[in-house]
N, C-alpha and C positions, 0 to 999 in steps of 0.2 A: 417438482419444479424447483430449481435453485435460483435464488434471487440475492444479489449483492448490491448494497446501497452504500456509497461513500458519502462522507460529509467532512466538513472542517477546512476545506480549502478557502483561499482568499488571497488578499494582497498584504504583503509584509515587507518591511525594509530589510536589506541585507544585514546579516547578523542576528536577525530575529528568529522567532520560533513559531511553529504551527503544529497542531496535533490532528492528524487525520484519523477518522474512524470508518470502519466497514462492518456493517451489520449483515449477517448471513442468515438466510432461511433455507428450508428444504432439507434439513437434517444432514448437511454435508460438513459442517464446521468441525465436528469432533473427529472425523476420519480423513480430513483433507490436509494438504499442504497449502497454506495461505500465503499470498504474496502481494507485493506492490510493484507495479510497473509504472513507468512514466514515458511520455512521448511529447516532444516539441515539434513544431512545424519544420518539415524538411529533414528531420533526424529520425534515426531508427529507434524503435521502441526498446527500452532498457529495463531489465529486471533490477529493481532497486534493493529489495529485501524480501526474504521469505522466512517462514516459520513452519515447522512440522507439527503434527499433532502431539508429538513428544516434547516439543519446546525447543528443538534445535533451530538455530538461526543462521542465516547467511546474508551478506551485504555486498553490494557493489563497492569496488575500491573507492569510487568517487564520494561515497557517503559514509564510509567507515569512520567511527568516532564521532559522527554528528547525528546520525539517525538511529533510532531504536524501534524495532518491530516487537510487538507483544500481542498476546491473545488472552481473552477472558472466556473460558468455556461456558460459564454460567450465563453469560450474556450473548453468546455466539457472535462475538465481536473481535475484530483484529484492529490494532492501532499502529500508526506510524508517527512517532514523535520525531519532529524535524527541528533540529537546533542549528545554530550558526549558519543560517541559510545564505546561500550565494546566488548571484544573478543566474548562474548556469543551472540552478535547481528549478527554474521556471519551466513548467510543463503541466500537462494534464496527467494526473495520477489516477491509476486504475487499480482497483482491488481485484484479485483473482483467487480462485479456489481450484485446486487440482485434486480430483478424487472421484468417487462414485463408481458404479458398475454399469456399463464399462467406464473406465477412467477417461476423463476429459477435463478441459480447462473451461471454467466459467468466469465471465467478466462482469464487472460492474459498469456503470455508465460513465464513470470518471468524475473527478473534481479538479477544478483549475487551481493551481498554485502559481502566483506571480510574485517574484522577488524584485523589488525596486532598489535603485541606488539612492 
């Protein structure tokens, strides 16, 4: 069983920072691509950032230069450092893991990030 638990969301003013964490169980972390998605009401779910088991990262254009994804293998945890937050960053952020046999996508429960003016 794969279990992903996000934490670190909250309310922050525009220009501020938050650090999201995702703790993974089920022995999937070391062999998976981890990612952060976000979704706002009425909008399509968006892949914000991802990181492979080898450490390669990718970012959505909307967050490049502001967000950083990283992983800690010893803690089976992936992080999303969110700086210079904008109103449009407001969303529920979901941790995902892609891997396993057969490969599939696993989802966390989500954590709310609200950016205020």
